[in-house]
Each structure stands twice: as structure tokens, then as C-alpha cells.
N, CA, C and O atoms as CSV, one atom per row, in Angstrom:
chain,resi,resn,atom,element,x,y,z
A,1,MET,N,N,0.847,-1.176,0.000
A,1,MET,CA,C,0.000,0.000,0.000
A,1,MET,C,C,0.895,1.242,0.000
A,1,MET,O,O,1.868,1.307,0.752
A,2,SER,N,N,0.572,2.213,-0.832
A,2,SER,CA,C,1.350,3.445,-0.865
A,2,SER,C,C,0.893,4.380,0.252
A,2,SER,O,O,-0.246,4.328,0.716
A,3,LYS,N,N,1.821,5.229,0.661
A,3,LYS,CA,C,1.529,6.166,1.749
A,3,LYS,C,C,0.885,7.433,1.204
A,3,LYS,O,O,1.108,7.815,0.055
A,4,ILE,N,N,0.097,8.068,2.032
A,4,ILE,CA,C,-0.527,9.346,1.700
A,4,ILE,C,C,0.494,10.444,1.965
A,4,ILE,O,O,1.066,10.508,3.053
A,5,LYS,N,N,0.729,11.308,0.984
A,5,LYS,CA,C,1.667,12.424,1.136
A,5,LYS,C,C,0.972,13.574,1.855
A,5,LYS,O,O,-0.088,14.036,1.433
A,6,VAL,N,N,1.584,14.029,2.948
A,6,VAL,CA,C,1.048,15.147,3.726
A,6,VAL,C,C,1.755,16.421,3.271
A,6,VAL,O,O,2.985,16.470,3.240
A,7,GLN,N,N,0.999,17.434,2.925
A,7,GLN,CA,C,1.551,18.728,2.521
A,7,GLN,C,C,2.003,19.491,3.766
A,7,GLN,O,O,1.295,19.508,4.773
A,8,GLY,N,N,3.163,20.112,3.703
A,8,GLY,CA,C,3.663,20.908,4.818
A,8,GLY,C,C,4.259,20.049,5.917
A,8,GLY,O,O,4.379,18.832,5.782
A,9,LYS,N,N,4.632,20.705,7.012
A,9,LYS,CA,C,5.245,20.032,8.154
A,9,LYS,C,C,4.224,19.834,9.261
A,9,LYS,O,O,3.240,20.565,9.372
A,10,VAL,N,N,4.491,18.824,10.071
A,10,VAL,CA,C,3.712,18.578,11.279
A,10,VAL,C,C,4.690,18.650,12.443
A,10,VAL,O,O,5.758,18.040,12.397
A,11,VAL,N,N,4.335,19.387,13.480
A,11,VAL,CA,C,5.204,19.537,14.642
A,11,VAL,C,C,4.993,18.352,15.575
A,11,VAL,O,O,3.864,18.007,15.923
A,12,GLU,N,N,6.105,17.737,15.971
A,12,GLU,CA,C,6.091,16.609,16.900
A,12,GLU,C,C,6.648,17.098,18.232
A,12,GLU,O,O,7.804,17.513,18.311
A,13,LEU,N,N,5.827,17.049,19.277
A,13,LEU,CA,C,6.238,17.468,20.611
A,13,LEU,C,C,6.407,16.231,21.474
A,13,LEU,O,O,5.470,15.450,21.636
A,14,ASP,N,N,7.598,16.049,22.029
A,14,ASP,CA,C,7.883,14.890,22.870
A,14,ASP,C,C,7.961,15.345,24.316
A,14,ASP,O,O,8.506,16.410,24.606
A,15,GLY,N,N,7.422,14.550,25.220
A,15,GLY,CA,C,7.388,14.918,26.633
A,15,GLY,C,C,8.245,14.010,27.484
A,15,GLY,O,O,9.311,13.562,27.060
A,16,ASP,N,N,7.771,13.741,28.694
A,16,ASP,CA,C,8.498,12.935,29.664
A,16,ASP,C,C,7.868,11.560,29.835
A,16,ASP,O,O,6.694,11.352,29.525
A,17,GLU,N,N,8.660,10.642,30.327
A,17,GLU,CA,C,8.271,9.314,30.784
A,17,GLU,C,C,7.334,8.572,29.849
A,17,GLU,O,O,7.698,8.315,28.702
A,18,MET,N,N,6.143,8.222,30.301
A,18,MET,CA,C,5.230,7.381,29.526
A,18,MET,C,C,4.736,8.066,28.256
A,18,MET,O,O,4.394,7.387,27.287
A,19,THR,N,N,4.693,9.392,28.242
A,19,THR,CA,C,4.234,10.048,27.016
A,19,THR,C,C,5.173,9.746,25.853
A,19,THR,O,O,4.724,9.639,24.712
A,20,ARG,N,N,6.469,9.606,26.125
A,20,ARG,CA,C,7.435,9.251,25.074
A,20,ARG,C,C,7.132,7.868,24.508
A,20,ARG,O,O,7.136,7.671,23.293
A,21,ILE,N,N,6.870,6.919,25.392
A,21,ILE,CA,C,6.605,5.542,24.973
A,21,ILE,C,C,5.298,5.459,24.196
A,21,ILE,O,O,5.234,4.824,23.143
A,22,ILE,N,N,4.260,6.102,24.716
A,22,ILE,CA,C,2.952,6.081,24.054
A,22,ILE,C,C,3.033,6.773,22.697
A,22,ILE,O,O,2.521,6.255,21.705
A,23,TRP,N,N,3.677,7.943,22.648
A,23,TRP,CA,C,3.777,8.670,21.381
A,23,TRP,C,C,4.561,7.867,20.347
A,23,TRP,O,O,4.180,7.830,19.177
A,24,GLN,N,N,5.655,7.223,20.765
A,24,GLN,CA,C,6.459,6.429,19.832
A,24,GLN,C,C,5.613,5.326,19.205
A,24,GLN,O,O,5.706,5.078,18.002
A,25,PHE,N,N,4.789,4.665,20.014
A,25,PHE,CA,C,3.906,3.615,19.502
A,25,PHE,C,C,2.901,4.188,18.505
A,25,PHE,O,O,2.716,3.642,17.418
A,26,ILE,N,N,2.253,5.290,18.881
A,26,ILE,CA,C,1.258,5.916,17.998
A,26,ILE,C,C,1.907,6.329,16.681
A,26,ILE,O,O,1.364,6.082,15.605
A,27,LYS,N,N,3.072,6.959,16.779
A,27,LYS,CA,C,3.766,7.431,15.576
A,27,LYS,C,C,4.149,6.265,14.664
A,27,LYS,O,O,3.905,6.313,13.458
A,28,ASP,N,N,4.747,5.221,15.236
A,28,ASP,CA,C,5.215,4.088,14.433
A,28,ASP,C,C,4.077,3.255,13.857
A,28,ASP,O,O,4.130,2.856,12.694
A,29,GLU,N,N,3.057,2.991,14.654
A,29,GLU,CA,C,2.001,2.061,14.247
A,29,GLU,C,C,0.825,2.716,13.529
A,29,GLU,O,O,0.180,2.078,12.697
A,30,LEU,N,N,0.541,3.968,13.835
A,30,LEU,CA,C,-0.662,4.590,13.284
A,30,LEU,C,C,-0.405,5.741,12.315
A,30,LEU,O,O,-1.285,6.096,11.530
A,31,ILE,N,N,0.788,6.325,12.362
A,31,ILE,CA,C,1.050,7.489,11.510
A,31,ILE,C,C,2.051,7.161,10.404
A,31,ILE,O,O,1.720,7.258,9.222
A,32,LEU,N,N,3.266,6.777,10.777
A,32,LEU,CA,C,4.320,6.605,9.777
A,32,LEU,C,C,4.084,5.425,8.838
A,32,LEU,O,O,4.635,5.406,7.737
A,33,LYS,N,N,3.289,4.453,9.240
A,33,LYS,CA,C,2.963,3.338,8.346
A,33,LYS,C,C,2.108,3.788,7.169
A,33,LYS,O,O,2.162,3.194,6.092
A,34,TYR,N,N,1.322,4.836,7.375
A,34,TYR,CA,C,0.322,5.229,6.381
A,34,TYR,C,C,0.549,6.601,5.752
A,34,TYR,O,O,-0.006,6.905,4.696
A,35,LEU,N,N,1.371,7.431,6.408
A,35,LEU,CA,C,1.559,8.795,5.924
A,35,LEU,C,C,3.023,9.073,5.608
A,35,LEU,O,O,3.916,8.643,6.338
A,36,ASP,N,N,3.262,9.789,4.524
A,36,ASP,CA,C,4.577,10.321,4.195
A,36,ASP,C,C,4.555,11.762,4.690
A,36,ASP,O,O,4.064,12.660,4.006
A,37,VAL,N,N,5.093,11.966,5.886
A,37,VAL,CA,C,4.949,13.254,6.555
A,37,VAL,C,C,6.309,13.760,7.029
A,37,VAL,O,O,7.139,12.982,7.500
A,38,ASP,N,N,6.531,15.065,6.901
A,38,ASP,CA,C,7.744,15.721,7.377
A,38,ASP,C,C,7.474,16.201,8.799
A,38,ASP,O,O,6.683,17.119,9.015
A,39,LEU,N,N,8.149,15.564,9.781
A,39,LEU,CA,C,7.947,15.926,11.181
A,39,LEU,C,C,9.042,16.880,11.644
A,39,LEU,O,O,10.225,16.653,11.389
A,40,GLU,N,N,8.644,17.936,12.319
A,40,GLU,CA,C,9.586,18.866,12.941
A,40,GLU,C,C,9.558,18.564,14.436
A,40,GLU,O,O,8.553,18.806,15.103
A,41,TYR,N,N,10.672,18.029,14.966
A,41,TYR,CA,C,10.724,17.465,16.320
A,41,TYR,C,C,11.179,18.487,17.361
A,41,TYR,O,O,12.149,19.218,17.157
A,42,TYR,N,N,10.452,18.518,18.485
A,42,TYR,CA,C,10.839,19.317,19.646
A,42,TYR,C,C,10.754,18.439,20.882
A,42,TYR,O,O,9.720,17.822,21.140
A,43,ASP,N,N,11.840,18.378,21.648
A,43,ASP,CA,C,11.892,17.600,22.882
A,43,ASP,C,C,11.534,18.522,24.044
A,43,ASP,O,O,12.317,19.394,24.419
A,44,LEU,N,N,10.336,18.320,24.612
A,44,LEU,CA,C,9.888,19.139,25.733
A,44,LEU,C,C,10.063,18.422,27.064
A,44,LEU,O,O,9.445,18.795,28.061
A,45,GLY,N,N,10.906,17.389,27.080
A,45,GLY,CA,C,11.204,16.681,28.319
A,45,GLY,C,C,11.942,17.596,29.288
A,45,GLY,O,O,12.602,18.554,28.884
A,46,MET,N,N,11.817,17.282,30.566
A,46,MET,CA,C,12.409,18.117,31.622
A,46,MET,C,C,13.911,18.326,31.418
A,46,MET,O,O,14.402,19.444,31.571
A,47,GLU,N,N,14.645,17.264,31.073
A,47,GLU,CA,C,16.095,17.397,30.899
A,47,GLU,C,C,16.441,18.381,29.785
A,47,GLU,O,O,17.357,19.189,29.935
A,48,ASN,N,N,15.719,18.320,28.673
A,48,ASN,CA,C,16.004,19.233,27.564
A,48,ASN,C,C,15.565,20.660,27.891
A,48,ASN,O,O,16.227,21.616,27.488
A,49,ARG,N,N,14.465,20.813,28.611
A,49,ARG,CA,C,14.048,22.164,29.019
A,49,ARG,C,C,15.093,22.773,29.939
A,49,ARG,O,O,15.409,23.957,29.824
A,50,ASP,N,N,15.637,21.963,30.864
A,50,ASP,CA,C,16.698,22.454,31.748
A,50,ASP,C,C,17.958,22.792,30.951
A,50,ASP,O,O,18.588,23.824,31.183
A,51,ALA,N,N,18.322,21.917,30.011
A,51,ALA,CA,C,19.547,22.113,29.224
A,51,ALA,C,C,19.462,23.347,28.333
A,51,ALA,O,O,20.480,23.982,28.057
A,52,THR,N,N,18.255,23.693,27.879
A,52,THR,CA,C,18.093,24.845,26.990
A,52,THR,C,C,17.566,26.073,27.734
A,52,THR,O,O,17.210,27.075,27.113
A,53,ASP,N,N,17.518,25.991,29.067
A,53,ASP,CA,C,16.973,27.080,29.886
A,53,ASP,C,C,15.578,27.477,29.378
A,53,ASP,O,O,15.253,28.661,29.282
A,54,ASP,N,N,14.767,26.464,29.057
A,54,ASP,CA,C,13.390,26.599,28.566
A,54,ASP,C,C,13.276,27.247,27.185
A,54,ASP,O,O,12.167,27.566,26.757
A,55,GLN,N,N,14.384,27.450,26.480
A,55,GLN,CA,C,14.326,28.032,25.134
A,55,GLN,C,C,13.529,27.150,24.180
A,55,GLN,O,O,12.871,27.653,23.270
A,56,VAL,N,N,13.586,25.837,24.386
A,56,VAL,CA,C,12.854,24.912,23.512
A,56,VAL,C,C,11.351,25.170,23.572
A,56,VAL,O,O,10.652,24.907,22.593
A,57,THR,N,N,10.842,25.670,24.674
A,57,THR,CA,C,9.404,25.961,24.772
A,57,THR,C,C,9.043,27.241,24.030
A,57,THR,O,O,7.878,27.455,23.693
A,58,ILE,N,N,10.028,28.092,23.775
A,58,ILE,CA,C,9.793,29.336,23.038
A,58,ILE,C,C,9.904,29.090,21.535
A,58,ILE,O,O,9.143,29.648,20.743
A,59,ASP,N,N,10.873,28.239,21.153
A,59,ASP,CA,C,11.090,27.928,19.730
A,59,ASP,C,C,9.848,27.314,19.150
A,59,ASP,O,O,9.820,26.980,17.965
């Protein structure tokens, strides 16, 4: 089966703990199998927010 091409970018926001695991499953099993999509990734986990002094939440 061919994938559906998505126009434009979709923003992917990653969080902490179980949200990472749940999102990875949803993305792999329900999105990337069927859609050809350009994802723009942002890590909103606590460690990355601390490392970027919360700049990642502004970007």
C-alpha cells in the first residue's frame, strides 16, 4: 500500500516518561505506516528544558 503524502510540516512534541513511549507507539504504528509526513521534532522533556533554559518551549 502506498503512503498518503502530507503537505507541509507537522510539529512533533515529545514529553516525559510514559508520554514518550505512548507517542512512539502511535507514531510508528498509526502514523508513519500510512503517511509520508515531514515531522519537525521538539523535545519538551524536563532534561532538555533544563539544558536549553526553557528556550525549547519558546522555539
